[in-house]
C-alpha positions as CSV (number, residue, x, y, z in Angstrom):
1,M,29.4,78.5,40.2
2,N,26.5,79.2,37.8
3,V,23.6,76.8,37.4
4,F,21.1,76.9,34.6
5,F,17.8,75.2,35.6
6,V,15.1,73.8,33.2
7,S,11.8,72.6,34.7
8,L,9.6,70.6,32.4
9,G,6.1,69.1,32.9
10,C,3.5,69.7,35.5
11,D,3.1,72.1,38.4
12,K,4.0,69.4,40.9
13,N,7.3,69.1,39.1
14,L,7.7,72.8,39.3
15,V,7.4,72.7,43.1
16,D,10.2,70.1,43.2
17,S,12.3,72.4,41.0
18,E,11.7,75.3,43.4
19,H,12.9,73.2,46.3
20,M,16.0,72.3,44.3
21,L,16.6,76.0,43.3
22,S,16.5,76.8,47.0
23,M,19.1,74.1,47.8
24,L,21.4,75.4,45.1
25,Q,21.1,79.0,46.4
26,Q,21.7,77.9,50.0
27,H,24.8,76.0,49.0
28,G,26.4,79.0,47.3
29,Y,25.5,78.4,43.6
30,D,24.3,81.3,41.5
31,I,21.2,80.7,39.3
32,C,21.7,82.0,35.8
33,D,19.5,82.5,32.8
34,D,22.1,81.9,30.1
35,E,23.0,78.3,29.3
36,S,26.3,79.4,27.7
37,I,27.8,80.6,31.0
38,A,26.5,77.8,33.2
39,D,29.0,75.6,34.9
40,A,26.1,73.1,35.5
41,I,22.8,72.5,33.9
42,V,19.9,70.8,35.7
43,I,16.9,69.4,33.9
44,N,13.8,68.4,35.9
45,S,12.2,66.1,33.4
46,C,8.7,64.8,32.5
47,C,7.6,61.6,30.8
48,F,3.9,61.3,31.6
49,I,3.0,60.9,27.9
50,K,4.9,60.5,24.7
51,D,5.1,64.2,23.8
52,A,6.4,65.0,27.3
53,M,9.1,62.3,27.0
54,E,10.2,63.6,23.6
55,E,10.4,67.2,24.9
56,S,12.6,66.0,27.8
57,I,14.9,64.0,25.5
58,D,15.2,67.0,23.0
59,T,16.0,69.3,26.0
60,I,18.8,66.9,27.1
61,I,20.3,66.9,23.7
62,E,20.0,70.6,23.3
63,M,21.6,71.3,26.7
64,G,24.2,68.7,26.2
65,K,25.7,70.9,23.4
66,Y,26.8,73.4,26.0
67,K,29.4,70.9,27.3
68,T,31.3,71.7,24.2
69,E,29.9,75.0,23.0
70,G,29.7,76.5,26.5
71,R,31.5,76.0,29.8
72,C,29.1,73.3,31.3
73,K,30.9,70.6,33.2
74,A,27.9,68.9,34.7
75,L,24.6,68.0,33.1
76,I,22.2,66.7,35.7
77,L,18.9,64.9,34.9
78,C,16.2,64.8,37.6
79,G,12.5,63.9,37.7
80,C,10.3,61.4,36.0
81,L,12.4,60.5,33.0
82,A,15.4,60.0,35.3
83,Q,13.3,57.7,37.5
84,R,11.8,55.7,34.7
85,F,14.9,55.1,32.6
86,A,17.8,55.4,35.1
87,E,19.5,52.3,33.6
88,E,19.0,53.2,30.0
89,I,20.0,56.9,30.1
90,P,23.8,56.4,30.6
91,V,23.8,54.3,27.4
92,E,21.3,56.3,25.3
93,L,22.2,59.8,26.5
94,P,25.9,59.7,27.6
95,E,26.0,63.5,27.8
96,V,24.1,63.2,31.1
97,D,26.5,63.2,34.1
98,G,24.2,62.8,37.0
99,I,20.8,61.0,37.3
100,I,18.4,61.8,40.2
101,G,15.1,60.0,40.7
102,T,11.8,61.6,41.6
103,N,12.1,60.8,45.3
104,S,15.8,61.8,45.5
105,Y,16.0,65.4,44.6
106,D,17.4,66.3,48.0
107,A,20.6,64.6,46.7
108,L,21.2,67.3,44.1
109,I,24.1,69.0,45.9
110,A,25.9,65.7,46.6
111,V,25.4,64.6,43.0
112,L,26.9,67.9,41.7
113,D,29.9,67.5,44.1
114,E,30.5,64.0,42.6
115,V,30.2,65.1,39.0
116,F,32.5,68.1,39.5
117,A,35.0,65.6,41.1
118,G,34.9,63.7,37.8
119,H,32.5,60.9,38.7
120,K,29.3,60.2,36.9
121,T,26.6,59.1,39.4
122,T,23.0,58.0,39.8
123,V,20.8,58.4,42.9
124,V,17.4,56.7,42.7
125,K,15.9,56.0,46.1
126,E,12.9,53.8,46.9
127,L,9.6,55.4,46.3
128,S,8.7,55.7,49.9
129,G,8.8,58.6,52.3
130,L,9.5,62.1,51.1
131,P,12.7,64.1,50.2
132,K,14.0,66.5,52.8
133,N,13.3,70.1,51.7
134,E,15.4,73.2,52.4
135,G,13.0,75.9,51.6
136,R,11.7,77.1,48.2
137,L,12.7,79.7,45.6
138,I,9.5,80.8,43.9
139,S,10.3,80.9,40.3
140,A,7.5,83.1,38.9
141,G,5.1,85.8,40.0
142,G,5.7,85.8,43.7
143,Y,2.1,86.4,44.7
144,S,0.8,83.0,43.6
145,A,2.4,79.6,44.5
146,Y,1.6,75.9,44.3
147,L,1.5,74.0,47.5
148,K,2.2,70.4,46.9
149,I,0.4,68.5,49.6
150,A,1.2,64.9,48.6
151,E,3.3,62.7,46.4
152,G,2.4,59.6,44.4
153,C,-0.9,57.9,43.7
154,D,-2.7,54.7,44.8
155,K,-5.3,54.6,42.0
156,H,-3.4,52.6,39.4
157,C,-5.5,53.6,36.4
158,S,-4.8,51.4,33.5
159,Y,-3.4,54.1,31.3
160,C,-1.2,55.9,33.9
161,I,2.5,55.4,34.6
162,I,2.6,57.8,37.6
163,P,2.5,55.1,40.4
164,K,5.5,53.5,38.9
165,I,7.6,56.7,38.7
166,R,6.2,58.5,41.7
167,G,5.2,55.7,44.0
168,D,2.1,55.2,46.2
169,F,0.3,58.1,47.7
170,R,2.2,59.9,50.6
171,S,0.8,63.0,52.3
172,V,3.1,65.7,53.4
173,P,2.5,66.2,57.2
174,M,0.1,69.0,57.9
175,E,2.5,70.9,60.2
176,E,5.1,71.0,57.4
177,L,2.5,72.3,54.9
178,L,1.3,75.0,57.3
179,E,4.9,76.1,58.0
180,E,5.6,76.3,54.2
181,A,2.4,78.2,53.6
182,Q,3.3,80.7,56.4
183,V,6.7,81.3,54.8
184,L,5.1,81.7,51.4
185,A,2.6,84.2,52.8
186,A,5.4,86.2,54.6
187,S,7.2,86.4,51.2
188,G,4.1,88.0,49.6
189,V,2.2,85.0,48.2
190,K,-1.5,85.7,48.2
191,E,-2.9,82.7,46.3
192,L,-2.2,79.1,47.2
193,V,-2.9,76.5,44.6
194,L,-3.1,73.1,46.2
195,V,-1.7,70.3,44.0
196,A,-0.9,66.6,44.2
197,Q,-1.7,63.6,41.9
198,E,-4.9,63.7,43.8
199,V,-5.6,66.3,46.6
200,T,-8.9,64.9,47.8
201,V,-7.5,61.9,49.7
202,Y,-5.0,64.1,51.6
203,G,-4.2,62.8,55.1
204,S,-5.8,59.3,54.6
205,D,-2.4,57.6,55.0
206,L,-1.2,59.8,57.9
207,Y,-4.3,60.4,59.9
208,G,-6.6,57.5,59.0
209,K,-9.1,59.7,57.2
210,K,-9.4,62.3,54.5
211,T,-8.3,65.6,56.2
212,L,-8.3,68.0,53.2
213,P,-11.2,70.0,54.8
214,T,-9.2,70.5,58.0
215,L,-6.1,71.5,56.0
216,L,-8.1,74.1,54.1
217,E,-9.5,75.6,57.3
218,K,-6.0,75.9,58.9
219,L,-4.5,77.4,55.7
220,S,-7.3,79.9,55.5
221,E,-6.2,81.2,59.0
222,I,-2.8,82.3,57.6
223,E,-2.6,86.1,57.4
224,G,-1.9,87.3,53.8
225,I,-3.4,84.3,52.0
226,Q,-6.5,85.5,50.2
227,W,-7.2,82.7,47.7
228,I,-6.9,79.0,48.1
229,R,-7.5,76.9,44.9
230,L,-8.0,73.2,44.5
231,L,-6.6,71.2,41.5
232,Y,-6.9,67.5,40.8
233,C,-9.9,66.4,42.9
234,Y,-11.0,62.9,41.9
235,P,-14.8,62.9,41.8
236,E,-15.3,59.8,44.0
237,E,-13.3,61.4,46.8
238,I,-15.2,64.7,46.9
239,T,-17.2,64.5,50.2
240,P,-20.1,66.6,51.6
241,E,-17.7,67.9,54.2
242,L,-15.3,69.2,51.5
243,I,-18.2,70.8,49.6
244,E,-19.4,72.5,52.8
245,V,-16.0,74.0,53.6
246,M,-15.7,75.3,50.0
247,A,-19.1,76.8,50.2
248,T,-18.6,78.5,53.6
249,N,-15.0,79.6,53.8
250,P,-14.5,82.9,51.9
251,K,-10.9,82.3,51.1
252,I,-11.5,79.1,49.2
253,C,-12.1,79.8,45.5
254,H,-15.3,78.4,44.1
255,Y,-13.3,76.5,41.6
256,I,-12.5,72.8,41.4
257,D,-10.5,70.7,38.9
258,M,-12.1,67.3,38.7
259,P,-10.5,65.0,36.1
260,I,-13.0,62.4,34.9
261,Q,-11.3,61.2,31.7
262,H,-14.5,59.8,30.1
263,I,-18.3,59.3,30.7
264,S,-18.9,55.9,29.1
265,N,-19.3,53.3,31.8
266,R,-17.6,50.7,29.5
267,I,-14.6,53.0,29.0
268,L,-14.4,54.1,32.6
269,G,-14.2,50.4,33.6
270,R,-11.4,49.7,31.1
271,M,-9.6,52.7,32.4
272,G,-9.7,51.4,35.9
273,R,-11.6,54.5,37.1
274,R,-13.6,54.2,40.3
275,T,-16.6,56.2,39.2
276,S,-19.6,55.4,37.1
277,Q,-21.4,57.8,34.8
278,Q,-24.1,58.3,37.4
279,D,-21.5,59.1,40.1
280,I,-20.1,61.8,37.9
281,Y,-23.5,63.4,37.2
282,D,-24.3,63.2,40.9
283,I,-21.2,65.0,42.1
284,I,-21.6,67.7,39.4
285,A,-25.2,68.2,40.6
286,A,-24.1,68.3,44.3
287,L,-21.4,70.9,43.7
288,R,-23.6,73.2,41.7
289,A,-26.5,72.9,44.1
290,R,-24.4,73.9,47.1
291,I,-22.1,76.3,45.3
292,P,-24.1,77.8,42.4
293,D,-21.2,80.0,41.2
294,I,-18.6,77.2,41.2
295,T,-16.3,76.9,38.2
296,L,-15.8,73.3,37.2
297,R,-12.8,72.1,35.2
298,T,-12.1,68.6,33.9
299,T,-9.9,66.7,31.5
300,L,-10.8,64.0,29.1
301,I,-8.9,61.3,27.2
302,C,-9.8,60.8,23.5
303,G,-9.2,57.5,21.7
304,F,-8.7,55.2,24.7
305,P,-8.2,51.5,23.5
306,G,-11.5,50.0,22.6
307,E,-13.3,53.3,22.4
308,T,-15.9,53.3,19.7
309,E,-17.8,55.9,17.7
310,E,-20.8,55.2,20.0
311,D,-18.6,55.8,23.1
312,H,-17.4,59.0,21.6
313,Q,-20.9,60.3,20.8
314,E,-21.9,59.5,24.4
315,L,-19.0,61.7,25.5
316,M,-20.0,64.5,23.1
317,A,-23.6,64.4,24.5
318,F,-22.3,64.6,28.0
319,I,-20.0,67.6,27.3
320,K,-23.0,69.5,26.1
321,T,-25.2,68.5,29.0
322,A,-22.7,68.9,31.8
323,A,-21.4,72.2,30.3
324,F,-18.1,72.4,32.2
325,D,-16.7,75.9,32.6
326,R,-13.3,74.7,31.7
327,L,-12.3,71.5,29.8
328,G,-9.1,70.2,28.5
329,A,-8.5,67.0,26.5
330,F,-5.6,65.0,25.2
331,T,-5.3,62.0,22.9
332,Y,-4.5,58.6,24.5
333,S,-0.8,57.9,24.8
334,Q,0.2,54.2,24.7
335,E,2.7,54.1,27.6
336,D,5.0,51.1,28.1
337,G,4.5,49.6,31.6
338,T,0.8,50.4,31.8
339,V,-2.0,47.8,31.5
340,A,-3.7,49.7,28.7
341,A,-0.6,49.6,26.6
342,N,-1.2,45.9,26.1
343,F,-4.9,46.2,25.1
344,P,-5.3,44.8,21.6
345,D,-7.8,47.3,20.3
346,Q,-5.7,50.5,20.1
347,V,-7.4,53.4,18.3
348,E,-5.7,54.8,15.2
349,D,-4.0,58.2,15.6
350,V,-6.2,59.8,12.9
351,I,-9.3,58.8,14.8
352,K,-7.9,60.0,18.1
353,D,-7.1,63.4,16.6
354,M,-10.6,63.7,15.0
355,W,-12.3,62.9,18.3
356,Y,-10.1,65.4,20.1
357,N,-11.0,68.1,17.7
358,D,-14.7,67.3,18.2
359,V,-14.4,67.6,22.0
360,M,-12.5,70.9,21.9
361,T,-14.8,72.5,19.3
362,A,-17.8,71.6,21.4
363,Q,-16.3,72.9,24.6
364,Q,-15.2,76.1,22.8
365,E,-18.8,77.0,22.2
366,I,-19.7,76.3,25.8
367,T,-16.8,78.4,27.2
368,F,-17.5,81.3,24.9
369,A,-21.2,81.3,25.8
370,K,-20.4,81.2,29.5
371,N,-18.0,84.1,29.2
372,D,-20.8,86.1,27.5
373,T,-23.0,85.7,30.6
374,L,-20.3,87.5,32.7
375,I,-20.6,90.8,30.8
376,G,-21.9,93.4,33.3
377,Q,-20.8,91.5,36.4
378,T,-18.2,93.0,38.8
379,M,-15.5,90.5,39.8
380,E,-12.4,90.5,41.9
381,V,-9.3,90.2,39.8
382,L,-5.8,89.3,40.9
383,I,-3.4,91.5,38.8
384,E,-0.5,89.6,37.3
385,G,1.1,92.3,35.2
386,R,0.8,95.2,32.8
387,M,0.9,95.2,29.0
388,S,3.9,97.1,27.8
389,G,3.2,100.7,26.8
390,E,-0.5,100.5,27.5
391,D,-2.9,101.3,30.4
392,V,-4.0,97.7,30.4
393,Y,-3.4,95.2,33.1
394,V,-3.6,91.4,32.9
395,G,-5.2,89.4,35.7
396,R,-7.3,86.4,36.7
397,T,-10.6,85.9,38.5
398,Y,-11.4,83.1,40.9
399,R,-12.6,81.2,37.8
400,D,-9.1,81.1,36.3
401,A,-6.2,78.9,37.5
402,P,-2.7,80.0,36.7
403,S,-1.3,78.9,33.4
404,V,-4.2,76.8,32.2
405,D,-7.2,79.1,32.1
406,G,-8.0,82.5,30.6
407,Y,-7.2,86.1,31.6
408,V,-9.0,89.4,32.3
409,F,-7.6,92.5,30.5
410,V,-8.3,95.5,32.7
411,H,-8.3,99.0,31.3
412,S,-7.2,101.5,33.9
413,P,-5.1,104.7,34.0
414,R,-4.5,104.0,37.7
415,E,-1.3,102.4,38.9
416,F,-1.5,98.8,40.2
417,M,1.1,96.3,41.3
418,S,1.3,92.7,40.5
419,G,-0.5,90.9,43.3
420,D,-3.1,93.6,43.8
421,F,-6.8,92.5,44.0
422,V,-9.0,94.9,42.0
423,S,-12.8,95.0,41.5
424,V,-13.4,94.9,37.8
425,T,-16.6,95.3,35.8
426,I,-16.6,92.9,32.8
427,T,-17.4,94.8,29.6
428,A,-16.7,92.3,26.9
429,A,-15.7,88.7,26.3
430,K,-13.2,87.6,23.6
431,D,-12.7,83.9,23.0
432,Y,-11.3,82.5,26.3
433,D,-10.5,85.9,27.9
434,L,-12.5,88.8,29.4
435,I,-12.1,92.5,29.1
436,G,-13.1,95.0,31.8
437,D,-12.8,98.3,33.5
438,V,-11.9,99.1,37.1
439,A,-15.2,99.3,39.0
440,E,-16.2,102.8,40.3
């Protein structure tokens, strides 16, 4: 039977999708890329913010048409939307035949069997423990892969629904991660991108202390792995030990994604964040002092309930002072079930949008200026592909995480393969991307 698979949302969701794809393959299903010939369609959904929820619902409606216009006999919904609205979906979206919660994706084959037997079914397990995995089918690239080291989150920030749809923080045992990483390396993966809702507290639930530095050292011993990248490191959990491992282990990219959300102490308090403005300045200084060439990325929320023009201007001044290498922002989304959704002083959408544009315009100038300073430098580039019909390759430096950061366009008459590491001299900077030639 043919299965068409749609994975929405974040990279952590993508890892879950890759585990499900492997299950399907191992149980005799064929993965197809044409909805019209699919016997089953599986959607791994997202509902972190309003826009993501709308995308998931639109996808369900679109894919549901193939139950009449195609040959689809089973429409399965997995992931966050399924977890959050398991009771409402059968009524509101009756085209869905099977519902699988975030901690239940290992039930996919059983749910498909039930649906093909004519029974609509829902499997939503408790948000404790972890699903059993049967390998992974890497969906893109093959030389770069996300390694999901934990599930859930204990932070309970006032704006975030994740703990309610993913549960409390649960680390994946280290031996399982090392085994998975070895399998990935054997299949040709050269870059591991470590992800979780928060990677920095890895191991605290299993081993009684934060053991991310130990995990990094052990992963770096795996033959074939050349880059290890860290995403989603909460600033209050970044320890001197972690900084030292990053500074001294040559396989760990000098890159860290550190979501801070705001800089106003008043807004940080209302968000339920566990850092102060001074804490954030201090960790930025510590990282740059020990690792001078580190690339710092962050994310910010614009228009949080109660945010004033004064708070916004404080954030704008911080952006210019801190000069992050990479910075993303999104407008606050009022999510039912969160504490902040009930705050009385919600900010108007037009103000949120205006503040968002201010933030991104200011960061654009910083990013462009930083890119200009790279002209003339020689950097290692991981080749991702070749532009059709041209002697131009597309790649990334250690400064660029997959999918979210910029690219390097490399001019070369020489033949390279995706996954090759090439020394490139940067010759020009264009907006968020760089241009270079293969170094002599």
